[in-house]
N, C-alpha and C positions, 0 to 999 in steps of 0.2 A: 192281221193287225195292220200291215202296210196298206192293204186294200181299203180298210175303213177310213184311214187317214187320207188316202189318195182320192177316194170318192168325194170326200167333203171339201177338199181344198179349194175348188172353184166356187162352191157355194158360200164358203166363209166370206169371201170378198164381196159377194153380191148381196147376201142376206143379213149378215150379223148386225149391221148397224141400224136395222129397223126392228130388232127383236125387243120385246119387253118382258116376256116370261119364258120359263123353261119349256112349257108346253108348246109355245110358238116356235122355239128353236128346234125342238125335235120334230115338229110337224114339217118344218122347212128342210130338215136334214134327216130324213127317215133312215138313211144308211147308218147313222150313228145311234138312232133310238134303241135299236136292239143289239147294240155292241156286246160281244162276248170276248173275254180274254183269249188270246191265241194259245192253245194248249197242244202239246204233243199227244200222240196216242197213248203213251205210257202215263202221262199226267191225267188224261181223261179216265183211264181205267182205274188208276189209284184213287182219284177223287170219288169216282162212282162207288168203289168198294168201301171207302171211309165214310162217305157222306150220305149214302142212300141205302134203302132197304129193298133192293131188288130181289125178286124171288130166285133168280139164277146166280146169286152172289157167290155161292160155293163153287160151282163148276167154272164160273168166270175167273175167280181168284186162282183156282188150281191151274187153269189153262194159261193164265198170264204169268204166273210164277214159273211154269215149265218153259215158257218162251223167252224170258228175259234173263240177263245176268244181273242179279240184284246188287252186285258190287260195282257196276258200271252204269248206273242210272244218273240222271241229272240231279242237281242240287234241290230242285223243286220237289222231286219225288223222294229223295233221301230224307227230306224234312218231314215226310209223312210216315216214315218207318215206324215210329212208336204207335201211331194210330193203326197201321197195318198189323202190328203185333197184337193189338187187342182184337182186331177183326179176325185174324187167323186163329187166335186162341179160342174164339167163340165158334168159328165155323169148322176148323180142322185142327184140333189140339194135338194131333199126332203127325202133323206135316213136318218133313225133315228140315225145312227152313225156319221153323218156329224158334229154335235156339238162337239162330242168327238175329232175328228180330227182337227177341227178348234181351239179347246182349246189347243191342242198340238202345233199348229202353233203359237198361242199367247205366250205360254210358251217359245218356241224356240226364238221368237223375243225378249222377255224380257231378258232371260238369256244370249243370244248372245250379246245384247247391254251392259248388265252389265259387262260381260267378256271383251268386247272390251274397255269399258271405263277404267276398271282397268288395262288392258294391256297397254293402251296408256300412263298411268302414269309411268309404268315401262319403256316403250320405251323412254319417255322424260327424265327419270333419267339416262338411258344409254347414250343418245345422249348429255346430258349436260356434260358428262365426255369424249366426243369425240368418242364414240363407235357407229358406224352406225348400223341400224336395217333394215333387209330385211324380210318382212312377207311371209309366205309359206302356202301351202296347202289350208285349208278352208278359211282362212282370205284372201288369195290372190284371191280365186275364187269369193268371195263376193265383194272384191274391184274392180275386173275386170268386175263386173256386169253380171257374168254368173248366179248369183243367187241374190234373195232378202235376206235381213238379216234373216227374219223369215222362210225361206225355207230350210236352210241348218243347221241342228243341229250340235253343236260343243261341244265336251267334253273338249277341250283345245284349245289353240292358239299356233301355231308353228311360230317361228321366228329365223332368222339366224344372227349371229354376226361374225366378222372376227376371224379366228382361234387363232390368237395371243392375242386376248383380252379375252379369256375365264376366266383367273384368275381374272382380274379386274371386269368383268361382274358378276361373282359369289360373289365378295365382295359387289357389289352394290345391287344385288337382294336377297341375303340371309344373315343370321346372323351366318352362320357356319364358323368354323375355319378349315383351311386346309393349308398344306405346299406345297412347290414347287413340290415335287414328286407326290403328289396327283393331282395337276393341270396337270402335264405332263402326268400322266396316263389317265386322262379324255381326254385330248387333243389328245393323240396318239391312244387310243384304244376304245374310244366311239365317237359317232357322235353328242350326245346331252345328256341333263339331264332334268328331269321333276322337276319343282318347284311348290309348292302349296302355296297359300296365306291363310290369316286367315279365309276366307269364303269357302275354299276348292276348289277354282278355280285352274285349272292346266295351266301351261305355259311351253311349250316344248322349252327349249333353245337349239338351234343347233349351233355348230361351224363348222360342216361339213354338207353339204346338204344331203348326204346319207352315210350309213355305208361304202360303197365302196370308199368313199373319204378319210377315215381315213388313215393317213400316207402320203397322197398326197395332199399337200396344193394347188397345181396348179389346181386340179380338181374342186375346188370351184370357181375359178376365172371367168370362163365364165358366171356363174349365176350372180355374182356381176356386171360384165361389162355390161350385157344386161338389168339389172334391171331398172325399171321406177319409177320416183318419184311420190308419192301420199300423200294425207292428210288422216291420220287415226285418226278419232275422235280428230281432231285439232292438231295432231302431224305429222310433216313431216317425212315420212319413205320411204323406197324403197319397191317395189312389183315385184314379178316375172312376166316376160312376159308370154302371153298365151302359147307359145310353151314350155317354161320351166315348167309352171304349169302342162300342159298335161303330159309332161315327168315324173315329180315327182309323180303325182297322179297315173299314170300307174305302175311305178316301185314299188312304195310303196304298191299299192292295190293288185297286183297280188300275192304277197307273203302271206303265211299263217299268221294269226293273231288270238289270242284267242277271240277277239271280231270280229265277222264276218265282214270283211271290204268291204262289197258289195256296200257301198256308193260310192266307187271309180268309179263304173260303170255309175251311173247318173252324177257324177262329170265330167267324161271324155266326155260323150255324150253332156253335156251342153257346155263344151268348144268347142267341134267340131261343135255344132249347131250354137252357138252365135258368135264364133270367128274363123270360119273355114278359112276366108280370112287372118287371122293373124297367122295361124300356118305355121311355116317355117320348112317344113319336112326335108330339107337337114340339118338344124341345129339340129333337134332332132336326126337324124342318127349319126351326129358327137358327140353329147353329150353321146349317148349310147356307142359309141366306146371308148370315153375318160374315162368314168366311169366304164367300164367293166360290162355294164348292157344290152348289146345287146340282149341276150337270154331272159331276163325278159321282156323287152319292146316289143320284137317280140311276145311273148306269149300273152301279154295284148292286143296289137293292133289287133292281129289275132282273138282273142276271141271277141272283140268289133265288128270287121268287119263281122265275121261269124254269131254271135248270134244276133246282133242288127242292122246289115247292116250299121254300122258307115261309114261315107264318108271318107275313107282312101284310097288314090291312091295305085294301085297295085305296082307302081314303088317304093313306100316306103319299101315294103317287099323285093323287089329285092335288093334295096340298103342296107337294114339291113343284108340281106343274105351275102353280100360281106364283111361285117365287120369281122375283125380278132377276134377270140375268144381265150382268154388265157386259159392255163390249169386250173388255179384257178377258172375262171368264169364257165368253162364247168363242172368241178367237183362239184362246189358249187350249181349249179342250182337245182338238186333234193332236197338238204337240205332246200332250200327256200320254198319248197312246202309241207313240212310235219310239224306237230306241234312242237313247240319249245321244249317241254319236251320229244319228241320222240327220242329214241336211235336208231341211224342208224347202219346198218351192217358195219362191218369192211371193207369189200370190197368197200363199198361206201365212208367210212370215210377216208381211207388211202390216196387217191389222194389229198384230200383237206389238210390233215395234212401235207403231204410232201411239198406242195406248200406254206403253211403258214410258216413252219419252214424255208424253203429256202428264202422266202421274208424277214422274220425278221432277219435271220442271215446275209443277204446281207446288210440290213440297218444298223445294229450295231453288228458286230461279237464279241464284248466284252460282250454282255449280255447273260447270261445263259438262255436256253429255257427249261421250264418244261412242260410236257404234262400230263394232267390228264386223266386217262383211267378209265371208269366205271367198278367197281368190277363185276357187274352182267354179263358182257359179255367179261370179260378180259381173254386172253390166253397168255402164255409165248411168243408166236410168236409176239404178239403186242409189248411186251417189247423190244424184239430184233429188231423189225422194227424201233421203236423210237430211239434206240441206234445207229442204222445204219445210221440215218440221223442227228446225232449230238445232239439229244434232250435227256433230262433226263426224263424217264417215271415214273409216280407216279400213282399207282393203288389206287382208292378211292371208298369207299362205303358210301352212305348216310344212317345214322341210324345204327342200330345194326343188321347185318346179323345173320340168325339163327345159322350158324356154330360157331359164336362167343359167343353165349349167356352164355354157361357154363364157358368159360374162363373169361369173364367180371364179371359175378356174383361171381365167386370165388375170383377174385382180389378185388372187392368191399367189400366182407365179411371180407377180411383180412386187408385192408388198409383204408377204407373210414372213420372210426372213427378218424383216425389221422389227417384228413383234416378239421374236423368240426370247430375247434377253428380258423384256418386260414380263412376259408370261412366266419364265423360269423364276424370276425374282418373286413374283406374287405367289407362285405355287410352293416355293421354298418356305414362305411365311405361313402358308395355308395348305399343308400337305393333304393330298387326296380330295381337295375341294374343287369342284368343277368351276370353270371361269366362263362367264358369259359377257359378251361385249357387242357393240353395234357400230356399223359404219354406214356411210352414204354411198350408193352406187347409182349410176345412170343405167336404167334397165333396158331391155329390148324394145320397150315402147318409147324410149328417149326421154322418160321422166325419171326424177330422182326417187329412189326407194331406200328404205332402211333395211339392211341385211344384218341379221343377228347370228353371231357365231358362238359356238361353245367348244371347249376342250376340257379334257379331264386328265390330270397328271397321273403317272403310274403309281401304283401302291408301294412299290419297292424300287430300289435302284438310285443311281446318282441323278438328281434332278438337273444338274448342269449338262448332262449328256442327253437329256430328253429332247426329242424333236416333236413338238406339238402337232397333233392331228386336229385340224379345225373342221368342225361340222356345222353346216347351216341348219339352224333350228326353225327360223321363220324369216319371212320377207314381208314388209308392210310399207305403206306410204305415210306412216306417222312421223312426226318430227323427232329428230335425234334427241333433243332435250327431253328431260323427264316430264311426263304429263303431271299436272298439278295433283297433289295427293288428295285434294278434296273434290276431284272430278268423279264422275260416274261413268262406268263402262257398261255397255250392253252388248253381249255377243249375239249378233244378228241371227245366227243359225239356230241357237237353242235358248237365247234370251237369258243367259246367266248375267246377273247384274252384280257389279262389285266396284270397289274403288281400286285405283292403282296402288302398287306397293307390295313387295314380297316380304312376308314374314314366315316364320316356321308354322304359324297358325293358318294363314290364308293359303299357303302352298300354291301360289298363283303363277308358277313358272311358265313362261312362254305366252302370257296373256298381257302384253304391253306393260311389263313391270319396270321398275327401276333396275337398270343394269349396273354392273360394277363400273362406276364412273372413273375410278382411277385407271383401270385397264382400258376403258373406252377412250379416255383422253390420250393416254400414251399411244394407243394404236393409231389414233387419228394423227397425232404429231408425226409418228413414224411414216404413215402413208403419205403425208403431205411434204415430207422432207425431200 
């Protein structure tokens, strides 16, 4: 995976801006044309056993089960256990591990039904207020009879509501308080939000089908228009058509995820096997073009066709190759294939940054655009590049870099005692709540930087006897004053776009948020005294 992204990073800067079609992109970047998801040996074997009809399946299955500890496999393989149960029942019904796998199936059946029953109650609550619900991903697969309920493990249930109803839906589904700007930030810069109930079940509320739909309300419309009515545990909802399910599963699955998303492979093959006559390939090609996901869907379908001989007509690849590819789609592709925390090289990041800034400036030229640049790879040239495209660069370090240790320690030794009474008073009013505040310091480079501190009061004990332990959570060269709430922030390493402001919904701690102004002001007065 890292190799594929690394090989293309120099080509992106040189080639991407003269591309016109997907075929031309892959011709210029052949190292990506045959991209395959990075799999461990256990994942490879499990997928082979579940998804292919190899003649040596039985000895290979027996050899693999004898060599591994089935209770200590990764989450990607664990989610294939129900499929492996069916395979083992077919090939070796007396195998000693079959009861283990069957027990996993029963657990999947039970938890899925419990999740679905509770989700149906939420769907009913939404629809009682006039908010339609469209089920996605695993729930849509089960509803379309691609799988039985006990065969497809589900950590959560994904569903879509109209974009304009996000505020009302959150009022119905949560007890959190939020304002208009918080809702607008979610609506414009995120495609969904995860909600947990009192039993810990997860519900992924979407108001955009994909992240690529954010800011483009019309991109969701075809999914709504083609949706089919269905009964979901007694509640009438809408469900994706098989073509749209295949499209969504492939686009979502081919991208990197911290939980190995290999389940998308049997999901896709099940849709192709049980509903091949329902797949409208021309529609899938159009959806890819409309959502700027042609490159992702091409990689996913090509992998299924090559690795598992999936029945995908060659004409589909020809038609996808004719789709026009935008600069942003082409430059973003390598970023979708590397881990989320992975810092990409500047040569790979800059094309995406330029396109993001251009698009957001065109949508609303009155909003200031701030770009967060990671301290560990920052150069003055990056600052100048951001300024040249009309963005405000902010260099930011998570935690306390080694070069700053003596500066911060000296400052704390001189001023921290003056903050104690203010912190104690605040924490007495807000027990067990962490406090975050910022001050200005002159750094080792002789420039002013903002240093953000955090402290957490004890869970028990006399707060008046508490000695705060101050931790540096970030250092940046942003202004101390709060950034305007209608500003746009782009994180340069991973291109997370959001507006400033921390709420219980955005959970944007540590990303140039509004800090506790009362504590910050008191700390500044104390430090200047």
